[in-house]
N, CA and C atoms of all chains as a GROMACS GRO file, in nm:
protein
  609
    1MET      N    1  11.671   7.893  10.958
    1MET     CA    2  11.561   7.847  10.873
    1MET      C    3  11.484   7.731  10.937
    2THR      N    4  11.555   7.649  11.015
    2THR     CA    5  11.487   7.533  11.075
    2THR      C    6  11.403   7.574  11.196
    3PHE      N    7  11.293   7.502  11.217
    3PHE     CA    8  11.208   7.525  11.334
    3PHE      C    9  11.245   7.431  11.450
    4VAL      N   10  11.334   7.338  11.424
    4VAL     CA   11  11.375   7.244  11.530
    4VAL      C   12  11.469   7.320  11.624
    5PRO      N   13  11.436   7.323  11.756
    5PRO     CA   14  11.518   7.402  11.849
    5PRO      C   15  11.662   7.351  11.857
    6ARG      N   16  11.755   7.445  11.879
    6ARG     CA   17  11.896   7.412  11.892
    6ARG      C   18  11.918   7.338  12.025
    7THR      N   19  12.002   7.238  12.024
    7THR     CA   20  12.028   7.163  12.148
    7THR      C   21  12.145   7.228  12.221
    8PRO      N   22  12.150   7.211  12.354
    8PRO     CA   23  12.264   7.266  12.428
    8PRO      C   24  12.390   7.185  12.398
    9ARG      N   25  12.506   7.242  12.428
    9ARG     CA   26  12.631   7.171  12.410
    9ARG      C   27  12.642   7.057  12.512
   10GLY      N   28  12.717   6.955  12.478
   10GLY     CA   29  12.746   6.849  12.574
   10GLY      C   30  12.644   6.736  12.571
   11ARG      N   31  12.673   6.635  12.653
   11ARG     CA   32  12.592   6.513  12.656
   11ARG      C   33  12.466   6.533  12.738
   12GLU      N   34  12.355   6.471  12.691
   12GLU     CA   35  12.229   6.476  12.766
   12GLU      C   36  12.185   6.335  12.801
   13GLU      N   37  12.094   6.326  12.900
   13GLU     CA   38  12.041   6.196  12.940
   13GLU      C   39  11.956   6.138  12.826
   14VAL      N   40  11.947   6.005  12.826
   14VAL     CA   41  11.875   5.935  12.719
   14VAL      C   42  11.730   5.984  12.702
   15PRO      N   43  11.652   5.995  12.810
   15PRO     CA   44  11.513   6.040  12.791
   15PRO      C   45  11.505   6.180  12.729
   16VAL      N   46  11.600   6.266  12.766
   16VAL     CA   47  11.601   6.400  12.709
   16VAL      C   48  11.633   6.392  12.560
   17GLN      N   49  11.729   6.307  12.526
   17GLN     CA   50  11.763   6.288  12.384
   17GLN      C   51  11.641   6.243  12.306
   18ILE      N   52  11.572   6.142  12.360
   18ILE     CA   53  11.457   6.086  12.288
   18ILE      C   54  11.344   6.189  12.281
   19SER      N   55  11.325   6.264  12.390
   19SER     CA   56  11.221   6.369  12.388
   19SER      C   57  11.251   6.471  12.279
   20ARG      N   58  11.378   6.509  12.267
   20ARG     CA   59  11.416   6.606  12.163
   20ARG      C   60  11.388   6.550  12.023
   21LEU      N   61  11.422   6.423  12.004
   21LEU     CA   62  11.400   6.361  11.874
   21LEU      C   63  11.251   6.355  11.841
   22LEU      N   64  11.172   6.316  11.942
   22LEU     CA   65  11.027   6.306  11.918
   22LEU      C   66  10.967   6.444  11.888
   23HIS      N   67  11.016   6.545  11.960
   23HIS     CA   68  10.968   6.681  11.936
   23HIS      C   69  11.002   6.724  11.792
   24ALA      N   70  11.124   6.693  11.750
   24ALA     CA   71  11.165   6.727  11.612
   24ALA      C   72  11.079   6.652  11.511
   25HIS      N   73  11.049   6.525  11.542
   25HIS     CA   74  10.961   6.448  11.453
   25HIS      C   75  10.824   6.512  11.443
   26GLU      N   76  10.773   6.557  11.558
   26GLU     CA   77  10.640   6.622  11.558
   26GLU      C   78  10.640   6.744  11.466
   27ILE      N   79  10.748   6.822  11.475
   27ILE     CA   80  10.758   6.944  11.391
   27ILE      C   81  10.757   6.904  11.243
   28VAL      N   82  10.837   6.803  11.209
   28VAL     CA   83  10.846   6.759  11.069
   28VAL      C   84  10.712   6.702  11.022
   29LEU      N   85  10.647   6.625  11.110
   29LEU     CA   86  10.518   6.565  11.072
   29LEU      C   87  10.413   6.673  11.045
   30LYS      N   88  10.412   6.775  11.130
   30LYS     CA   89  10.316   6.884  11.110
   30LYS      C   90  10.340   6.952  10.976
   31GLU      N   91  10.468   6.972  10.945
   31GLU     CA   92  10.501   7.035  10.815
   31GLU      C   93  10.460   6.945  10.699
   32ALA      N   94  10.480   6.816  10.716
   32ALA     CA   95  10.444   6.723  10.609
   32ALA      C   96  10.293   6.722  10.586
   33LEU      N   97  10.217   6.744  10.696
   33LEU     CA   98  10.071   6.744  10.683
   33LEU      C   99  10.021   6.862  10.600
   34ILE      N  100  10.093   6.976  10.608
   34ILE     CA  101  10.048   7.092  10.530
   34ILE      C  102  10.122   7.103  10.397
   35ALA      N  103  10.209   7.005  10.370
   35ALA     CA  104  10.286   7.008  10.246
   35ALA      C  105  10.195   6.973  10.128
   36PRO      N  106  10.238   7.005  10.008
   36PRO     CA  107  10.154   6.980   9.890
   36PRO      C  108  10.135   6.831   9.863
   37PRO      N  109  10.030   6.797   9.783
   37PRO     CA  110  10.000   6.656   9.758
   37PRO      C  111  10.112   6.580   9.689
   38GLU      N  112  10.207   6.653   9.629
   38GLU     CA  113  10.318   6.584   9.564
   38GLU      C  114  10.399   6.500   9.662
   39LEU      N  115  10.376   6.525   9.791
   39LEU     CA  116  10.456   6.456   9.892
   39LEU      C  117  10.400   6.320   9.932
   40ILE      N  118  10.299   6.270   9.863
   40ILE     CA  119  10.230   6.149   9.906
   40ILE      C  120  10.324   6.033   9.936
   41ALA      N  121  10.422   6.010   9.849
   41ALA     CA  122  10.512   5.897   9.870
   41ALA      C  123  10.592   5.915   9.998
   42ILE      N  124  10.626   6.040  10.028
   42ILE     CA  125  10.702   6.065  10.150
   42ILE      C  126  10.611   6.057  10.272
   43HIS      N  127  10.486   6.099  10.256
   43HIS     CA  128  10.391   6.087  10.366
   43HIS      C  129  10.385   5.944  10.417
   44THR      N  130  10.380   5.850  10.326
   44THR     CA  131  10.368   5.711  10.370
   44THR      C  132  10.496   5.664  10.436
   45ASN      N  133  10.603   5.741  10.422
   45ASN     CA  134  10.728   5.710  10.489
   45ASN      C  135  10.732   5.765  10.630
   46MET      N  136  10.638   5.852  10.662
   46MET     CA  137  10.642   5.918  10.791
   46MET      C  138  10.530   5.867  10.880
   47PRO      N  139  10.564   5.795  10.985
   47PRO     CA  140  10.462   5.740  11.071
   47PRO      C  141  10.377   5.850  11.134
   48GLY      N  142  10.252   5.819  11.163
   48GLY     CA  143  10.163   5.918  11.224
   48GLY      C  144  10.069   5.976  11.122
   49ILE      N  145  10.110   5.976  10.995
   49ILE     CA  146  10.021   6.028  10.892
   49ILE      C  147  10.003   5.923  10.782
   50ILE      N  148  10.021   5.799  10.821
   50ILE     CA  149  10.002   5.690  10.727
   50ILE      C  150   9.853   5.657  10.720
   51PRO      N  151   9.798   5.634  10.602
   51PRO     CA  152   9.655   5.599  10.592
   51PRO      C  153   9.621   5.476  10.678
   52PRO      N  154   9.500   5.475  10.739
   52PRO     CA  155   9.464   5.368  10.833
   52PRO      C  156   9.480   5.226  10.777
   53GLU      N  157   9.443   5.206  10.648
   53GLU     CA  158   9.452   5.070  10.594
   53GLU      C  159   9.598   5.023  10.587
   54ILE      N  160   9.688   5.119  10.567
   54ILE     CA  161   9.830   5.084  10.563
   54ILE      C  162   9.881   5.054  10.703
   55VAL      N  163   9.833   5.133  10.801
   55VAL     CA  164   9.872   5.107  10.940
   55VAL      C  165   9.830   4.966  10.980
   56LYS      N  166   9.705   4.927  10.940
   56LYS     CA  167   9.656   4.792  10.974
   56LYS      C  168   9.744   4.685  10.911
   57ALA      N  169   9.777   4.706  10.785
   57ALA     CA  170   9.861   4.608  10.715
   57ALA      C  171   9.998   4.599  10.779
   58LEU      N  172  10.052   4.715  10.821
   58LEU     CA  173  10.184   4.717  10.885
   58LEU      C  174  10.179   4.643  11.018
   59ALA      N  175  10.070   4.671  11.095
   59ALA     CA  176  10.057   4.608  11.227
   59ALA      C  177  10.046   4.457  11.214
   60ALA      N  178   9.979   4.413  11.106
   60ALA     CA  179   9.962   4.269  11.084
   60ALA      C  180  10.089   4.206  11.028
   61GLY      N  181  10.181   4.291  10.985
   61GLY     CA  182  10.307   4.240  10.930
   61GLY      C  183  10.289   4.176  10.794
   62GLY      N  184  10.178   4.210  10.728
   62GLY     CA  185  10.149   4.147  10.600
   62GLY      C  186  10.200   4.227  10.482
   63PRO      N  187  10.164   4.184  10.362
   63PRO     CA  188  10.205   4.255  10.241
   63PRO      C  189  10.129   4.388  10.228
   64PRO      N  190  10.177   4.479  10.145
   64PRO     CA  191  10.107   4.607  10.129
   64PRO      C  192   9.970   4.588  10.065
   65PRO      N  193   9.873   4.677  10.094
   65PRO     CA  194   9.742   4.670  10.029
   65PRO      C  195   9.758   4.668   9.877
   66ALA      N  196   9.669   4.593   9.811
   66ALA     CA  197   9.685   4.569   9.666
   66ALA      C  198   9.670   4.695   9.582
   67ASP      N  199   9.595   4.794   9.634
   67ASP     CA  200   9.567   4.910   9.549
   67ASP      C  201   9.673   5.020   9.557
   68LEU      N  202   9.788   4.991   9.617
   68LEU     CA  203   9.893   5.094   9.625
   68LEU      C  204   9.965   5.106   9.491
   69GLY      N  205  10.009   5.229   9.462
   69GLY     CA  206  10.090   5.252   9.342
   69GLY      C  207  10.232   5.203   9.365
   70LEU      N  208  10.314   5.209   9.262
   70LEU     CA  209  10.452   5.159   9.272
   70LEU      C  210  10.532   5.237   9.376
   71ASP      N  211  10.520   5.371   9.372
   71ASP     CA  212  10.592   5.455   9.469
   71ASP      C  213  10.546   5.425   9.610
   72GLU      N  214  10.412   5.409   9.624
   72GLU     CA  215  10.356   5.383   9.757
   72GLU      C  216  10.402   5.247   9.809
   73LYS      N  217  10.407   5.149   9.720
   73LYS     CA  218  10.454   5.016   9.762
   73LYS      C  219  10.599   5.024   9.810
   74ARG      N  220  10.679   5.100   9.735
   74ARG     CA  221  10.820   5.113   9.772
   74ARG      C  222  10.830   5.184   9.909
   75ALA      N  223  10.746   5.287   9.926
   75ALA     CA  224  10.745   5.359  10.054
   75ALA      C  225  10.700   5.267  10.167
   76TYR      N  226  10.600   5.185  10.139
   76TYR     CA  227  10.548   5.091  10.239
   76TYR      C  228  10.660   5.001  10.289
   77GLU      N  229  10.739   4.952  10.195
   77GLU     CA  230  10.847   4.861  10.231
   77GLU      C  231  10.953   4.930  10.316
   78GLN      N  232  10.959   5.063  10.305
   78GLN     CA  233  11.061   5.136  10.382
   78GLN      C  234  11.011   5.176  10.521
   79VAL      N  235  10.879   5.160  10.544
   79VAL     CA  236  10.827   5.204  10.674
   79VAL      C  237  10.866   5.102  10.780
   80ALA      N  238  10.953   5.143  10.867
   80ALA     CA  239  10.991   5.055  10.976
   80ALA      C  240  11.012   5.137  11.102
   81ASP      N  241  10.964   5.262  11.096
   81ASP     CA  242  10.987   5.352  11.210
   81ASP      C  243  10.876   5.340  11.313
   82THR      N  244  10.836   5.217  11.343
   82THR     CA  245  10.724   5.201  11.436
   82THR      C  246  10.761   5.250  11.575
   83LEU      N  247  10.891   5.246  11.609
   83LEU     CA  248  10.931   5.294  11.741
   83LEU      C  249  10.900   5.443  11.756
   84ILE      N  250  10.922   5.517  11.650
   84ILE     CA  251  10.894   5.660  11.656
   84ILE      C  252  10.744   5.682  11.668
   85LEU      N  253  10.666   5.603  11.595
   85LEU     CA  254  10.520   5.612  11.605
   85LEU      C  255  10.477   5.586  11.748
   86VAL      N  256  10.530   5.480  11.808
   86VAL     CA  257  10.498   5.446  11.946
   86VAL      C  258  10.540   5.561  12.038
   87GLY      N  259  10.658   5.617  12.011
   87GLY     CA  260  10.709   5.725  12.094
   87GLY      C  261  10.621   5.848  12.089
   88LEU      N  262  10.574   5.881  11.972
   88LEU     CA  263  10.488   5.998  11.958
   88LEU      C  264  10.357   5.978  12.032
   89GLN      N  265  10.311   5.854  12.036
   89GLN     CA  266  10.183   5.827  12.101
   89GLN      C  267  10.198   5.807  12.252
   90ARG      N  268  10.308   5.744  12.293
   90ARG     CA  269  10.315   5.701  12.433
   90ARG      C  270  10.432   5.758  12.513
   91GLY      N  271  10.522   5.832  12.449
   91GLY     CA  272  10.631   5.895  12.524
   91GLY      C  273  10.761   5.818  12.522
   92PRO      N  274  10.869   5.885  12.566
   92PRO     CA  275  11.003   5.828  12.556
   92PRO      C  276  11.026   5.700  12.636
   93HIS      N  277  10.958   5.687  12.751
   93HIS     CA  278  10.977   5.564  12.830
   93HIS      C  279  10.935   5.442  12.750
   94LYS      N  280  10.822   5.456  12.679
   94LYS     CA  281  10.772   5.345  12.600
   94LYS      C  282  10.870   5.311  12.487
   95VAL      N  283  10.933   5.416  12.434
   95VAL     CA  284  11.032   5.392  12.327
   95VAL      C  285  11.146   5.306  12.380
   96LEU      N  286  11.192   5.338  12.501
   96LEU     CA  287  11.303   5.262  12.559
   96LEU      C  288  11.263   5.115  12.580
   97ILE      N  289  11.141   5.097  12.628
   97ILE     CA  290  11.094   4.959  12.649
   97ILE      C  291  11.082   4.886  12.515
   98GLU      N  292  11.032   4.958  12.415
   98GLU     CA  293  11.020   4.897  12.282
   98GLU      C  294  11.157   4.861  12.226
   99VAL      N  295  11.256   4.944  12.255
   99VAL     CA  296  11.392   4.914  12.207
   99VAL      C  297  11.437   4.780  12.262
  100VAL      N  298  11.416   4.763  12.392
  100VAL     CA  299  11.460   4.638  12.455
  100VAL      C  300  11.375   4.521  12.405
  101ASP      N  301  11.243   4.544  12.390
  101ASP     CA  302  11.155   4.437  12.345
  101ASP      C  303  11.185   4.394  12.202
  102SER      N  304  11.198   4.493  12.115
  102SER     CA  305  11.207   4.460  11.973
  102SER      C  306  11.348   4.423  11.931
  103GLU      N  307  11.446   4.482  11.996
  103GLU     CA  308  11.582   4.459  11.951
  103GLU      C  309  11.664   4.387  12.057
  104GLY      N  310  11.602   4.370  12.175
  104GLY     CA  311  11.676   4.307  12.285
  104GLY      C  312  11.728   4.170  12.247
  105ALA      N  313  11.644   4.095  12.174
  105ALA     CA  314  11.684   3.959  12.138
  105ALA      C  315  11.813   3.960  12.058
  106VAL      N  316  11.829   4.062  11.976
  106VAL     CA  317  11.947   4.069  11.891
  106VAL      C  318  12.065   4.132  11.965
  107PHE      N  319  12.034   4.236  12.044
  107PHE     CA  320  12.144   4.316  12.098
  107PHE      C  321  12.174   4.293  12.246
  108THR      N  322  12.088   4.214  12.314
  108THR     CA  323  12.108   4.198  12.457
  108THR      C  324  12.247   4.145  12.489
  109LYS      N  325  12.292   4.047  12.412
  109LYS     CA  326  12.422   3.986  12.442
  109LYS      C  327  12.533   4.092  12.437
  110GLN      N  328  12.531   4.174  12.334
  110GLN     CA  329  12.635   4.276  12.323
  110GLN      C  330  12.625   4.375  12.438
  111THR      N  331  12.500   4.416  12.469
  111THR     CA  332  12.480   4.515  12.575
  111THR      C  333  12.524   4.459  12.709
  112VAL      N  334  12.484   4.334  12.730
  112VAL     CA  335  12.518   4.269  12.857
  112VAL      C  336  12.670   4.262  12.872
  113SER      N  337  12.738   4.222  12.767
  113SER     CA  338  12.883   4.210  12.778
  113SER      C  339  12.948   4.348  12.790
  114PHE      N  340  12.881   4.448  12.734
  114PHE     CA  341  12.936   4.583  12.741
  114PHE      C  342  12.926   4.640  12.882
  115ASP      N  343  12.810   4.613  12.945
  115ASP     CA  344  12.784   4.682  13.071
  115ASP      C  345  12.798   4.593  13.195
  116ALA      N  346  12.736   4.477  13.190
  116ALA     CA  347  12.740   4.388  13.306
  116ALA      C  348  12.729   4.244  13.257
  117PRO      N  349  12.839   4.175  13.244
  117PRO     CA  350  12.839   4.040  13.185
  117PRO      C  351  12.739   3.946  13.253
  118GLY      N  352  12.664   3.875  13.170
  118GLY     CA  353  12.573   3.772  13.222
  118GLY      C  354  12.443   3.827  13.278
  119LYS      N  355  12.417   3.954  13.263
  119LYS     CA  356  12.297   4.013  13.325
  119LYS      C  357  12.213   4.085  13.219
  120ARG      N  358  12.087   4.042  13.206
  120ARG     CA  359  11.998   4.108  13.110
  120ARG      C  360  11.932   4.227  13.178
  121ILE      N  361  11.923   4.336  13.107
  121ILE     CA  362  11.862   4.456  13.166
  121ILE      C  363  11.712   4.436  13.185
  122THR      N  364  11.658   4.482  13.299
  122THR     CA  365  11.514   4.466  13.326
  122THR      C  366  11.444   4.599  13.299
  123TYR      N  367  11.310   4.591  13.293
  123TYR     CA  368  11.233   4.713  13.272
  123TYR      C  369  11.258   4.813  13.385
  124ASP      N  370  11.265   4.758  13.509
  124ASP     CA  371  11.286   4.847  13.624
  124ASP      C  372  11.416   4.924  13.612
  125GLU      N  373  11.521   4.851  13.575
  125GLU     CA  374  11.651   4.916  13.560
  125GLU      C  375  11.646   5.020  13.449
  126LEU      N  376  11.576   4.981  13.345
  126LEU     CA  377  11.564   5.070  13.229
  126LEU      C  378  11.493   5.200  13.267
  127LEU      N  379  11.381   5.187  13.338
  127LEU     CA  380  11.303   5.305  13.374
  127LEU      C  381  11.375   5.389  13.480
  128ARG      N  382  11.450   5.319  13.568
  128ARG     CA  383  11.528   5.393  13.669
  128ARG      C  384  11.632   5.480  13.597
  129HIS      N  385  11.694   5.417  13.498
  129HIS     CA  386  11.796   5.489  13.421
  129HIS      C  387  11.731   5.605  13.345
  130ALA      N  388  11.606   5.583  13.306
  130ALA     CA  389  11.540   5.680  13.219
  130ALA      C  390  11.464   5.786  13.297
  131ALA      N  391  11.484   5.792  13.431
  131ALA     CA  392  11.410   5.890  13.511
  131ALA      C  393  11.442   6.033  13.467
  132PHE      N  394  11.340   6.114  13.454
  132PHE     CA  395  11.362   6.253  13.412
  132PHE      C  396  11.419   6.336  13.527
  133VAL      N  397  10.696   7.457   9.685
  133VAL     CA  398  10.843   7.447   9.692
  133VAL      C  399  10.893   7.513   9.821
  134GLU      N  400  10.827   7.621   9.859
  134GLU     CA  401  10.867   7.689   9.984
  134GLU      C  402  10.844   7.597  10.106
  135LEU      N  403  10.727   7.531  10.106
  135LEU     CA  404  10.696   7.439  10.216
  135LEU      C  405  10.794   7.322  10.218
  136LEU      N  406  10.827   7.273  10.099
  136LEU     CA  407  10.920   7.161  10.092
  136LEU      C  408  11.060   7.203  10.138
  137ASN      N  409  11.098   7.326  10.110
  137ASN     CA  410  11.228   7.375  10.156
  137ASN      C  411  11.234   7.380  10.310
  138GLN      N  412  11.122   7.422  10.370
  138GLN     CA  413  11.116   7.423  10.517
  138GLN      C  414  11.127   7.281  10.570
  139LEU      N  415  11.052   7.191  10.506
  139LEU     CA  416  11.055   7.050  10.545
  139LEU      C  417  11.197   6.994  10.530
  140LEU      N  418  11.262   7.033  10.424
  140LEU     CA  419  11.400   6.987  10.399
  140LEU      C  420  11.493   7.036  10.510
  141ALA      N  421  11.482   7.163  10.545
  141ALA     CA  422  11.569   7.219  10.650
  141ALA      C  423  11.550   7.145  10.781
  142ASP      N  424  11.424   7.119  10.816
  142ASP     CA  425  11.398   7.053  10.944
  142ASP      C  426  11.436   6.905  10.941
  143THR      N  427  11.421   6.843  10.825
  143THR     CA  428  11.460   6.702  10.813
  143THR      C  429  11.613   6.689  10.824
  144ILE      N  430  11.685   6.785  10.764
  144ILE     CA  431  11.832   6.784  10.777
  144ILE      C  432  11.871   6.802  10.924
  145THR      N  433  11.802   6.894  10.993
  145THR     CA  434  11.831   6.916  11.136
  145THR      C  435  11.804   6.790  11.217
  146LEU      N  436  11.691   6.725  11.184
  146LEU     CA  437  11.656   6.601  11.254
  146LEU      C  438  11.762   6.494  11.232
  147ARG      N  439  11.811   6.484  11.109
  147ARG     CA  440  11.918   6.387  11.079
  147ARG      C  441  12.042   6.416  11.163
  148GLU      N  442  12.079   6.543  11.172
  148GLU     CA  443  12.197   6.581  11.251
  148GLU      C  444  12.175   6.555  11.400
  149LEU      N  445  12.050   6.574  11.442
  149LEU     CA  446  12.016   6.547  11.583
  149LEU      C  447  12.034   6.398  11.614
  150TYR      N  448  11.989   6.314  11.521
  150TYR     CA  449  12.008   6.169  11.539
  150TYR      C  450  12.157   6.135  11.546
  151LYS      N  451  12.237   6.199  11.460
  151LYS     CA  452  12.381   6.172  11.460
  151LYS      C  453  12.444   6.216  11.591
  152LYS      N  454  12.404   6.336  11.638
  152LYS     CA  455  12.460   6.388  11.764
  152LYS      C  456  12.431   6.290  11.878
  153HIS      N  457  12.304   6.245  11.885
  153HIS     CA  458  12.266   6.153  11.992
  153HIS      C  459  12.333   6.016  11.972
  154HIS      N  460  12.351   5.977  11.848
  154HIS     CA  461  12.421   5.852  11.817
  154HIS      C  462  12.561   5.854  11.878
  155TRP      N  463  12.628   5.967  11.866
  155TRP     CA  464  12.765   5.978  11.918
  155TRP      C  465  12.767   5.993  12.070
  156GLN      N  466  12.665   6.061  12.126
  156GLN     CA  467  12.674   6.099  12.268
  156GLN      C  468  12.595   6.010  12.362
  157VAL      N  469  12.517   5.916  12.310
  157VAL     CA  470  12.434   5.834  12.400
  157VAL      C  471  12.522   5.754  12.496
  158ALA      N  472  12.473   5.736  12.619
  158ALA     CA  473  12.550   5.663  12.721
  158ALA      C  474  12.453   5.591  12.813
  159GLY      N  475  12.505   5.498  12.892
  159GLY     CA  476  12.423   5.428  12.990
  159GLY      C  477  12.395   5.285  12.952
  160PRO      N  478  12.310   5.217  13.032
  160PRO     CA  479  12.284   5.074  13.011
  160PRO      C  480  12.226   5.041  12.873
  161THR      N  481  12.155   5.136  12.814
  161THR     CA  482  12.094   5.110  12.683
  161THR      C  483  12.180   5.165  12.569
  162PHE      N  484  12.305   5.197  12.603
  162PHE     CA  485  12.393   5.261  12.505
  162PHE      C  486  12.394   5.189  12.370
  163TYR      N  487  12.419   5.059  12.373
  163TYR     CA  488  12.446   4.991  12.246
  163TYR      C  489  12.324   4.989  12.154
  164GLN      N  490  12.206   4.954  12.214
  164GLN     CA  491  12.086   4.951  12.131
  164GLN      C  492  12.055   5.089  12.071
  165LEU      N  493  12.063   5.191  12.159
  165LEU     CA  494  12.028   5.326  12.112
  165LEU      C  495  12.132   5.380  12.015
  166HIS      N  496  12.257   5.347  12.040
  166HIS     CA  497  12.366   5.389  11.950
  166HIS      C  498  12.334   5.341  11.807
  167LEU      N  499  12.298   5.214  11.795
  167LEU     CA  500  12.265   5.157  11.663
  167LEU      C  501  12.134   5.212  11.610
  168LEU      N  502  12.036   5.224  11.700
  168LEU     CA  503  11.903   5.272  11.659
  168LEU      C  504  11.911   5.415  11.604
  169PHE      N  505  11.982   5.502  11.676
  169PHE     CA  506  11.993   5.642  11.632
  169PHE      C  507  12.063   5.650  11.497
  170ASP      N  508  12.164   5.565  11.478
  170ASP     CA  509  12.236   5.569  11.350
  170ASP      C  510  12.145   5.523  11.236
  171ARG      N  511  12.066   5.419  11.266
  171ARG     CA  512  11.975   5.368  11.162
  171ARG      C  513  11.872   5.475  11.124
  172HIS      N  514  11.819   5.542  11.226
  172HIS     CA  515  11.720   5.648  11.196
  172HIS      C  516  11.786   5.765  11.124
  173ALA      N  517  11.911   5.794  11.157
  173ALA     CA  518  11.983   5.901  11.085
  173ALA      C  519  11.994   5.865  10.937
  174GLU      N  520  12.021   5.738  10.910
  174GLU     CA  521  12.030   5.693  10.770
  174GLU      C  522  11.895   5.709  10.700
  175ARG      N  523  11.786   5.676  10.771
  175ARG     CA  524  11.653   5.690  10.710
  175ARG      C  525  11.623   5.837  10.682
  176GLN      N  526  11.660   5.923  10.778
  176GLN     CA  527  11.638   6.066  10.755
  176GLN      C  528  11.720   6.113  10.636
  177ASP      N  529  11.838   6.055  10.620
  177ASP     CA  530  11.925   6.092  10.508
  177ASP      C  531  11.856   6.058  10.375
  178GLU      N  532  11.789   5.943  10.373
  178GLU     CA  533  11.715   5.905  10.251
  178GLU      C  534  11.602   6.003  10.225
  179LEU      N  535  11.534   6.046  10.335
  179LEU     CA  536  11.424   6.142  10.318
  179LEU      C  537  11.476   6.276  10.269
  180VAL      N  538  11.592   6.318  10.324
  180VAL     CA  539  11.654   6.444  10.280
  180VAL      C  540  11.676   6.439  10.129
  181ASP      N  541  11.729   6.327  10.084
  181ASP     CA  542  11.757   6.310   9.942
  181ASP      C  543  11.628   6.317   9.860
  182ALA      N  544  11.525   6.246   9.908
  182ALA     CA  545  11.398   6.242   9.834
  182ALA      C  546  11.333   6.380   9.827
  183ILE      N  547  11.335   6.451   9.941
  183ILE     CA  548  11.271   6.584   9.944
  183ILE      C  549  11.349   6.681   9.854
  184ALA      N  550  11.483   6.677   9.866
  184ALA     CA  551  11.567   6.768   9.786
  184ALA      C  552  11.546   6.743   9.636
  185GLU      N  553  11.540   6.616   9.599
  185GLU     CA  554  11.519   6.584   9.457
  185GLU      C  555  11.382   6.632   9.411
  186ARG      N  556  11.283   6.618   9.500
  186ARG     CA  557  11.147   6.661   9.468
  186ARG      C  558  11.144   6.813   9.445
  187ILE      N  559  11.216   6.885   9.531
  187ILE     CA  560  11.222   7.031   9.517
  187ILE      C  561  11.284   7.068   9.382
  188GLN      N  562  11.393   7.000   9.350
  188GLN     CA  563  11.460   7.028   9.222
  188GLN      C  564  11.366   7.004   9.105
  189LEU      N  565  11.294   6.893   9.115
  189LEU     CA  566  11.201   6.856   9.007
  189LEU      C  567  11.092   6.962   8.992
  190LEU      N  568  11.031   7.002   9.106
  190LEU     CA  569  10.923   7.100   9.102
  190LEU      C  570  10.975   7.236   9.057
  191ALA      N  571  11.092   7.275   9.108
  191ALA     CA  572  11.150   7.405   9.071
  191ALA      C  573  11.178   7.408   8.922
  192ALA      N  574  11.230   7.295   8.870
  192ALA     CA  575  11.259   7.288   8.726
  192ALA      C  576  11.129   7.299   8.647
  193SER      N  577  11.022   7.236   8.698
  193SER     CA  578  10.893   7.243   8.629
  193SER      C  579  10.843   7.386   8.625
  194VAL      N  580  10.856   7.456   8.740
  194VAL     CA  581  10.811   7.594   8.748
  194VAL      C  582  10.890   7.680   8.649
  195SER      N  583  11.022   7.659   8.645
  195SER     CA  584  11.105   7.740   8.556
  195SER      C  585  11.062   7.720   8.411
  196ARG      N  586  11.041   7.594   8.375
  196ARG     CA  587  11.002   7.566   8.235
  196ARG      C  588  10.870   7.635   8.202
  197TRP      N  589  10.776   7.626   8.300
  197TRP     CA  590  10.644   7.685   8.278
  197TRP      C  591  10.655   7.837   8.263
  198LEU      N  592  10.739   7.898   8.349
  198LEU     CA  593  10.758   8.043   8.342
  198LEU      C  594  10.817   8.084   8.208
  199MET      N  595  10.913   8.006   8.158
  199MET     CA  596  10.975   8.040   8.030
  199MET      C  597  10.872   8.036   7.918
  200THR      N  598  10.783   7.936   7.922
  200THR     CA  599  10.679   7.923   7.820
  200THR      C  600  10.582   8.041   7.831
  201TRP      N  601  10.546   8.073   7.957
  201TRP     CA  602  10.447   8.178   7.981
  201TRP      C  603  10.496   8.314   7.934
  202ARG      N  604  10.628   8.338   7.947
  202ARG     CA  605  10.685   8.468   7.910
  202ARG      C  606  10.681   8.491   7.760
  203ARG      N  607  10.678   8.381   7.683
  203ARG     CA  608  10.686   8.400   7.537
  203ARG      C  609  10.559   8.459   7.481
   0.00000   0.00000   0.00000
């Protein structure tokens, strides 16, 4: 029943994983676009089909636009999938960079201690690792 | 309802895809992606719930309408 392609068995490289996820997101987003209007609250939960004024408010990090309904406001507060939005627009490499940029401050210490103590991962290392 | 069922099936698959990658991710970015994939799987889980509930609501509405129409 699903249109999302089946993945092969076993472990895949990170860029392949992210590409698969982005492709699946694209499929879901296309379906959401042709879905009935009852889906409005869910639409605002799915990046890529968010109304422009909401995208602006999200980018500014400000409060939701005043004219949103209760459901829409709740959906607005749940929208935090900007990485996926970036990925759909710019590709998996950008997603990896965004991961390090946005979450690096929080997770770098753990990652560093996990992989190479005292060493912060650089963009070059990241992209080398992410080579297709 | 048919479109929503398709959306539900693909959203469930997407959630499982996030979980699979959450378990299997490896390499220098392992930790960030491990957490990120799990977080997105949780978000997809919320969407699955919302879509499924919406389908139930609409299906129930259709049933009620059909029962009235048949009388």
